[in-house]
LUMGU-534488 format. One record per residue (C-alpha): residue in one letter; x, y, z. Coordinates in steps of 0.5 Angstrom, whole numbers, plus 500, padded with zeros to 3 digits. Example, Ala and Ser with C-alpha at 12.3 -4.5 7.8 and 13.67 -1.06 7.14 Angstrom:
2
A525491516
S527498514
//
This chain:
426
M424214594
S431211594
E436213600
L441215594
H437220591
G439227593
E432229594
Q430223598
L423223600
D421223608
T418217611
L411220611
H410222603
A414215601
G410211605
A404215601
V407214594
T407207596
T401205598
D396210596
Y394210588
A393217588
A399219591
N402215587
I400218581
A401225584
A409223584
G409221577
L405227574
S411231579
I417228575
L413229568
A412236569
E419237572
K422233565
W417238561
N420244564
Q427242564
L426241556
K423248556
T429251559
L433248553
G429250549
M426243546
N420243544
A415238540
N411241535
N408248537
G410246544
S403247547
A402243553
D394242551
Y397237545
I398230547
E403229541
N407235544
W409230551
Y413226546
M420228549
A418229556
L415222556
W422220554
G426224558
Y422221564
N424214562
S431215560
G433222563
V434229561
Y441231561
T442239563
S449240564
G455238560
S452234554
V444236554
G439233551
L435226551
G439220552
Y440215547
F436209550
N429211548
N431214540
P426211536
I431210531
K436206535
P437199532
N434196538
Y427197535
P424194530
A425199523
D419197521
R415197527
E407200527
P405205533
F404201539
L398196540
R394200534
N394194529
S394189535
Y393188542
D398182542
D404188542
A404188549
S406181549
H413184546
P413191549
G421191548
D420192541
W418200542
T420206546
Y418208553
Q414214550
E411210544
K409204549
I405210554
L402214548
G399207545
W396206552
A393212551
E391211544
V388203546
P386202553
Q387197557
M381192557
T378190563
W376182565
D370183561
G373186555
V371194557
A376200557
S379201563
Y379209561
V376213556
K380215550
P383221548
T379226543
M383224537
P381228531
F384222526
N382217531
V389215532
I395220536
T399222530
A406219531
A413222531
P417219525
L422214527
D428219524
A425225527
F431225532
C437223528
D441228524
S448231524
S447235530
N447228534
A452224529
C446220527
D445217520
P438215519
D440211513
A446207517
A445200520
D447203527
P445210526
C449213532
P454207533
T458211539
W451209543
D454215548
S453222550
A454224542
C448221540
Y443226545
W438229542
S438237543
G433240538
S426241537
V422237532
S416238529
W411233525
I405236526
G404243522
S400249525
Q397245531
S390246533
S385241536
A383239529
N389236528
S392234535
S390230540
T387233547
E385230554
A378227555
L376227562
R371221565
Y370225571
T370233572
L375237575
G374236583
S369230583
S369226588
E373219588
P368214585
A365209589
L368202589
E366197584
S367190584
K368186578
Y366180580
G362176585
H364175592
G365169596
P361168603
C361173609
I364169615
D360162613
H362155615
P363148611
S356144611
V353144618
Y359144622
T357151625
N363149630
A368150625
I375154626
I376158621
V383160619
D382166614
D388169609
L386175613
G387173620
E384179623
H377178618
E378185616
D372188613
T372187605
Y366189601
G362189607
C363183611
G364186617
D371187622
F372182628
E378179631
G379172629
A386171633
D383167637
D382162631
G389160629
K394164625
F395164617
T402167615
L405168608
Q413167607
T416169601
G422166598
D426161601
N432160606
I437161600
T441167597
M444167590
E451170589
R451175583
D456176578
D459182582
Y460177588
T454180592
Y449176595
R441177594
A436173598
T430170595
P424173599
Y425180595
I423177588
A417173590
P413179593
V413182586
D408176583
L404176589
H397179589
Q390180592
L383179589
G376181592
A374173592
G374167596
Y372167604
D371173607
H371176599
H379176600
V385171597
Y392172596
F395169590
T401168585
H403163580
S405156579
Y412155578
P417150577
D419146583
T426148584
D424155582
Y425158589
F426165588
H418165586
K416161592
V411163596
T408159602
G402160606
R401156613
W395155617
Q395153624
V390153629
N391156636
Q396152640
S393152646
D388148642
L392142641
P395137646
S403136647
G407131643
D406126648
E399126649
F396120646
G391121640
G393128638
Q387133637
R383130630
Y380135626
K376134619
V379139614
Y376144609
V379149604
H376154602
L376155594
P373161590
S369162584
H375165580
G382166580
A384159583
E387155577
A393151579
I395143582
V397146589
R400141594
Y397142601
R402139607
F399136613
I405137619
P402133625
G407136629
D412133634
N409127637
A411121641
F407116637
G410115630
A405120626
E407123620
A406128615
D402127609
Y399131603
C394132598
R394135591
V388140590
N386142583
Q384148585
A380149578
T377143578
R375143585
S372150585
N369149578
G367156578
Q363156585
E365158592
T367152594
W369148601
F373142599
E373137604
M379134604
G379129610
T381128617
F388129620
S390130628
F395135630
W400136636
K403142638
G407145633
G403142627
Y399146622
I398146614
E402149609
A401150601
D406153596
N406155589
L412150587
H409144582
D413140577
A408142571
G409150574
T410155568
G409161571
D402162568
D396158573
N393162579
V395159586
V391162591
F391162598
D384162602
A381160608
I382153611
A376150616
F378146622
V372142624
P374137631
F371130629
A371124633
S373118628
A378118622
D376119615
P381119610
G376124606
A377125598
C385126600
A386119602
L389122608
N393118613
D391120620
G395119625
G391119631
A388114634
//
């Protein structure tokens, strides 16, 4: 994927790996197979070396993460050696005794985590296993001993506090290891396929209920809906139609600041915030974006959503009164948890109308239902919009902040509404 890699993927294949889950899995498996074959070339086997048994992929998984060195000092890098003192010597296999292990995964090597997730599947929101377990004759994957990759051949003393203190190529493991006797399906784990080879892709299955398809708040069928999907793309059968004339929704990640690294280079904040930006099949038109609520100075995780009606519908700043709208925000039945500050920006005007804001507790206002929450009326001129972000004085990075639709209903008289908005229009 990187332009620095000697065998960089072309644009078509890199795009597929990035956006298509099947291509992504295939690319990952290709790398894993490469590591398996490299180990075979070096004469390194786990147990009897058969690819049929899951336990025998232990060293290939190790190499997938920290490399298989095939020239010079050959073997597996020391980083994922289970004897390394970074990992607690008294640890049990990952996830075997407690799902809480996933809250501190750094206490296990990469290959231990992968085999742990195979043995104990990730659970869905309603406590159902996301995938089938392997066929395990002892109900667990037989774990390699922690000292199995430590002896005089790699300058390693399993009884020492720091078994291989140089932490360099002298610690590479380059031999074969066996922790299961004469292997068979009676003592080793094998794959269990939920779908037979050649099966078609399973149908899309929603885990939650959906919000409304193209509805409107209350009786206001004339509402201008500005959705987080600007073109109202077809999601869960809601249909696909052009919505560009309604207005525009935009997402901005990060803020207009940069940070200086220790090596005196600079990093712009937009490259960090997208890591915690997600989508959910909920809310208006069955789609919301969501991130998490962070402290109000954490600009690196800042995500800002902006909603504005088509600017041709707004008067210029010297026109008296502005265009008044009764504003509703749509909140989904699930996924909304944080207190969010919505800012009302009137746009440039000659009449002294100022910005205002409203704090909305998305969790209590939605109350587990698909909801249009009436905020109040506000007047806009050209350049006006509503925006919200995920920075909050009490944010901890845990509570969900959702970006859903906002409805603008043309309205004749001022109504401060639940938000007590200061409507600057006359």
